[in-house]
RODO-2510 file (C-alpha; in nm, 4 decimals, decimal comma):
residues 217
     n   res          X          Y          Z
     1     m    -2,9160     6,6875    -2,4123
     2     k    -2,7585     6,7583    -2,0398
     3     w    -2,4533     6,5296    -1,9676
     4     s    -2,4642     6,2995    -1,6682
     5     p    -2,1427     6,2157    -1,5523
     6     q    -2,3177     5,9959    -1,2768
     7     d    -2,5272     5,8250    -1,5266
     8     a    -2,2293     5,7679    -1,7816
     9     m    -1,9738     5,6164    -1,5338
    10     q    -2,2058     5,3748    -1,3582
    11     a    -2,3481     5,2426    -1,7458
    12     y    -1,9843     5,2292    -1,8568
    13     l    -1,9042     5,0215    -1,5571
    14     h    -2,1577     4,8416    -1,5483
    15     t    -2,1402     4,7376    -1,9412
    16     l    -1,7700     4,6868    -1,8477
    17     q    -1,8869     4,3652    -1,5916
    18     l    -2,0956     4,2465    -1,8007
    19     c    -1,8355     4,1781    -2,1191
    20     k    -1,5880     4,0243    -1,7747
    21     t    -1,8568     3,7719    -1,5842
    22     h    -2,0327     3,7016    -1,9348
    23     s    -1,7409     3,6881    -2,2369
    24     n    -1,7125     3,3161    -2,2333
    25     d    -2,0545     3,1998    -2,0832
    26     e    -2,2190     2,9613    -2,3161
    27     d    -2,5837     2,9788    -2,1462
    28     c    -2,5980     3,3416    -2,2963
    29     t    -2,5091     3,3705    -2,6519
    30     l    -2,7191     3,2930    -2,9840
    31     g    -2,6235     2,9943    -3,1116
    32     t    -2,2793     2,9908    -3,2006
    33     r    -2,2387     3,3953    -3,1142
    34     n    -2,1633     3,5534    -2,8082
    35     i    -2,3694     3,8545    -2,7398
    36     i    -2,1301     4,0451    -2,5083
    37     q    -1,8495     4,1593    -2,6997
    38     p    -1,5310     4,4041    -2,5824
    39     q    -1,6051     4,6483    -2,8770
    40     c    -1,6080     4,9702    -2,6813
    41     m    -1,9693     4,8856    -2,5892
    42     e    -1,9080     5,0101    -2,2887
    43     f    -1,8294     5,3499    -2,4521
    44     i    -2,1682     5,3295    -2,6067
    45     s    -2,3506     5,2478    -2,2902
    46     a    -2,1971     5,5465    -2,0853
    47     l    -2,2738     5,7513    -2,3871
    48     a    -2,6365     5,7125    -2,4211
    49     a    -2,6748     5,6970    -2,0117
    50     g    -2,4869     6,0321    -1,9960
    51     n    -2,6636     6,2226    -2,2511
    52     q    -2,9642     6,1187    -2,0731
    53     a    -3,2068     6,0233    -2,3500
    54     k    -3,5340     5,9889    -2,3223
    55     l    -3,6179     5,7606    -2,5810
    56     m    -3,3480     5,5145    -2,7510
    57     v    -3,4610     5,3009    -3,0347
    58     q    -3,2618     5,0041    -3,2064
    59     v    -3,2920     4,8575    -3,5837
    60     t    -3,1297     4,4916    -3,5965
    61     s    -3,0623     4,3005    -3,8993
    62     h    -3,1299     3,9717    -3,9473
    63     q    -2,8899     3,8681    -3,7034
    64     g    -3,1331     3,9799    -3,3877
    65     i    -3,0270     4,1212    -3,1095
    66     n    -2,6316     4,2122    -3,0625
    67     p    -2,3783     4,3927    -2,8380
    68     l    -2,5479     4,7055    -2,9014
    69     t    -2,8592     4,5971    -2,7486
    70     i    -2,6719     4,4967    -2,4463
    71     a    -2,5128     4,8175    -2,4255
    72     l    -2,8421     5,0197    -2,4487
    73     a    -3,0324     4,8315    -2,2151
    74     v    -2,8126     4,8625    -1,9683
    75     a    -2,8275     5,2593    -2,0038
    76     a    -3,1507     5,2624    -2,0121
    77     k    -3,2103     5,0458    -1,6920
    78     h    -2,9754     5,3102    -1,5558
    79     t    -3,1605     5,5989    -1,6365
    80     k    -3,5187     5,4585    -1,6556
    81     t    -3,5225     5,5308    -2,0079
    82     r    -3,7793     5,3968    -2,2571
    83     f    -3,5274     5,1333    -2,5284
    84     v    -3,7361     5,0076    -2,8371
    85     c    -3,5185     4,7303    -3,0134
    86     i    -3,7109     4,6387    -3,3282
    87     l    -3,6931     4,3306    -3,5006
    88     h    -3,7305     4,3264    -3,8637
    89     q    -3,7577     3,9437    -3,9067
    90     l    -4,0334     3,7230    -3,7659
    91     q    -3,7613     3,6033    -3,4961
    92     d    -3,7721     3,4004    -3,1681
    93     i    -3,8447     3,7475    -2,9501
    94     e    -3,9076     3,4542    -2,6520
    95     n    -3,5747     3,3030    -2,7030
    96     y    -3,4328     3,6669    -2,6950
    97     r    -3,5899     3,7895    -2,4072
    98     a    -3,4136     3,4391    -2,2255
    99     q    -3,1160     3,5932    -2,3583
   100     l    -3,1470     3,9131    -2,1830
   101     s    -3,2890     3,7814    -1,9193
   102     c    -2,8805     3,6558    -1,8637
   103     y    -2,7706     3,9827    -1,8107
   104     d    -3,1094     4,0722    -1,6099
   105     l    -3,2213     4,3223    -1,8888
   106     e    -3,5001     4,1398    -1,9728
   107     d    -3,7266     4,4355    -1,8498
   108     a    -3,5137     4,7251    -2,0059
   109     v    -3,6093     4,6698    -2,3539
   110     e    -3,8940     4,6164    -2,5535
   111     l    -3,8908     4,4267    -2,8604
   112     v    -4,0975     4,4964    -3,1450
   113     y    -4,1315     4,2802    -3,4983
   114     g    -4,2507     4,5027    -3,8045
   115     n    -4,0961     4,6193    -4,1014
   116     p    -3,8249     4,8789    -3,9751
   117     c    -3,9353     5,1575    -4,1652
   118     e    -4,2667     5,1612    -4,1123
   119     v    -4,2137     5,1367    -3,7176
   120     i    -3,9837     5,3887    -3,6830
   121     m    -4,2533     5,6036    -3,7897
   122     e    -4,4215     5,5495    -3,5175
   123     f    -4,1517     5,7144    -3,3190
   124     k    -4,0764     6,1063    -3,3002
   125     n    -3,7930     6,2954    -3,1531
   126     i    -3,5700     6,0086    -3,1056
   127     d    -3,2492     6,0684    -2,8593
   128     f    -3,0361     5,7902    -2,9477
   129     a    -3,1042     5,5363    -3,2421
   130     a    -2,8949     5,2365    -3,3334
   131     i    -2,9152     5,1347    -3,7341
   132     d    -2,7416     4,8106    -3,8349
   133     c    -2,6579     4,8250    -4,2237
   134     k    -2,6914     4,4737    -4,2736
   135     f    -3,0937     4,5502    -4,2887
   136     e    -3,1536     4,6216    -4,6438
   137     g    -3,3448     4,9537    -4,6489
   138     f    -3,1049     5,1155    -4,3761
   139     l    -3,0600     5,3986    -4,6530
   140     r    -3,4303     5,4700    -4,6468
   141     l    -3,3932     5,5106    -4,2366
   142     f    -3,1583     5,7574    -4,2738
   143     e    -3,4410     5,9906    -4,4644
   144     i    -3,7020     5,9156    -4,2372
   145     i    -3,5684     5,8906    -3,8737
   146     d    -3,7143     6,1278    -3,6821
   147     v    -3,4417     6,2622    -3,4248
   148     n    -3,4562     6,4945    -3,1743
   149     l    -3,2647     6,7946    -3,3057
   150     r    -3,1659     6,9606    -2,9528
   151     g    -2,9598     6,7148    -2,8814
   152     s    -2,9377     6,3010    -3,0001
   153     v    -2,7242     6,0526    -3,1161
   154     v    -2,7098     5,8281    -3,3943
   155     v    -2,5119     5,5035    -3,4239
   156     v    -2,4654     5,3177    -3,7270
   157     s    -2,3026     4,9755    -3,7545
   158     n    -2,1652     4,7244    -3,9856
   159     i    -2,1142     5,0294    -4,2674
   160     p    -2,0745     4,8875    -4,6455
   161     e    -1,7012     4,9776    -4,7389
   162     r    -1,6719     5,2356    -5,0124
   163     r    -2,0120     5,3259    -5,0838
   164     i    -2,1667     5,6601    -5,1522
   165     g    -2,4093     5,7599    -4,8585
   166     a    -2,4024     5,4544    -4,7006
   167     s    -2,3736     5,6664    -4,3883
   168     f    -2,5793     5,8520    -4,1770
   169     g    -2,3059     6,1680    -4,1533
   170     e    -2,2795     6,1433    -4,5659
   171     v    -2,6101     6,1443    -4,5858
   172     i    -2,6866     6,4627    -4,3964
   173     k    -2,3412     6,6206    -4,4390
   174     g    -2,3760     7,0057    -4,5229
   175     r    -2,6249     7,0681    -4,3099
   176     t    -2,5843     7,3189    -4,0353
   177     g    -2,3494     7,1658    -3,7405
   178     v    -2,2664     6,8583    -3,8929
   179     e    -1,9182     6,7156    -3,8510
   180     c    -1,7708     6,3792    -3,9274
   181     v    -1,5104     6,2281    -3,8060
   182     t    -1,3621     5,8111    -3,8536
   183     r    -1,2223     5,5992    -3,6321
   184     s    -1,1842     5,2182    -3,6398
   185     i    -1,3654     4,9473    -3,4395
   186     g    -1,5945     4,6013    -3,5636
   187     e    -1,7581     4,6071    -3,9115
   188     g    -1,7628     5,0217    -3,9289
   189     m    -1,9202     5,1904    -3,6923
   190     e    -2,0637     5,5579    -3,7042
   191     l    -2,1597     5,7296    -3,3722
   192     t    -2,3672     6,0752    -3,5201
   193     r    -2,4388     6,3277    -3,2387
   194     i    -2,6948     6,6100    -3,2794
   195     g    -2,7687     6,9678    -3,1818
   196     l    -2,8719     7,2475    -3,3935
   197     m    -2,6935     7,5791    -3,3487
   198     n    -2,8621     7,8245    -3,0765
   199     c    -2,7949     8,1969    -3,1956
   200     c    -3,0304     8,3479    -2,9804
   201     k    -2,8805     8,1948    -2,6901
   202     p    -2,4976     8,1946    -2,7912
   203     q    -2,4392     8,0837    -2,4257
   204     k    -2,5506     7,7301    -2,4707
   205     k    -2,3433     7,7078    -2,7890
   206     r    -2,2065     7,3853    -2,7186
   207     f    -2,5373     7,2058    -2,6571
   208     k    -2,6168     7,2920    -2,9756
   209     r    -2,3872     7,1080    -3,2060
   210     f    -2,3747     6,7989    -3,4376
   211     h    -2,1207     6,5753    -3,4242
   212     v    -2,0093     6,2398    -3,6304
   213     i    -1,7644     5,9723    -3,5037
   214     t    -1,7041     5,6740    -3,7880
   215     f    -1,5649     5,3269    -3,6590
   216     e    -1,4395     5,1016    -3,9933
   217     d    -1,2275     4,7912    -3,9485
***
C-alpha cells in the first residue's frame, strides 16, 4: 500500500475532533456506552486512511459497533473506501445507523448481519480488517480471513490474557516477514501490518513487510 500523509492527517484530525465534540453527547451513545472514546482511535483512523485501503472489514462482538467502527468510518469517508461492518447477532441495524448519523458517518459504513466466519469468506484481498475477540469464533477468523498480502493491516481488539494463539500475530508467526510488538491500550489491541518481501524488486522492500503491534492493559 502506498502511504498518503494527507489522507492520514485528515482522518486523524477528523477523528480527534469527533472525540472532543461528542465525548459527553448523550444522544450519540448505545445505552450507557459512549461510542466515541479517545483510545488512540485517531491513530487507527489515520493508519487506515494513510494506507489508502480499498476494502475494510470489521467483525464486531455482541456489543455491536464500537470506537473502531467510528475510526474506520472516518477513514472510509475521507478515502471513499468500501467499509463493511459485520454484526454477528440479530441486532438493531437501524438503531446503529441512527447512531452513526450523529457523526455524519451513516453513508460510510455497510452494516451486514450474519455469521462472521461465513460472511468474511465473501471478501477477498482485504486491505484493513478489525476483529473483536469477544466474538467467540475469532480464532477461526484468523485462519480463514483473506488479506491482501501485498499490503494490509489487521487490528485485533479485546485479546484474551495469557491464551496461546489468541492473537493474529501468534497464529501467523514464523511466516516470512512477520514481526510482533506489544503495547498497552484498552483491553488489549493487536495491530498487524502485512506485506510480503519482494526478491525481484529489492528497492520496494519497505512496502513488502509484515508488522504486528499489540496493545494490552
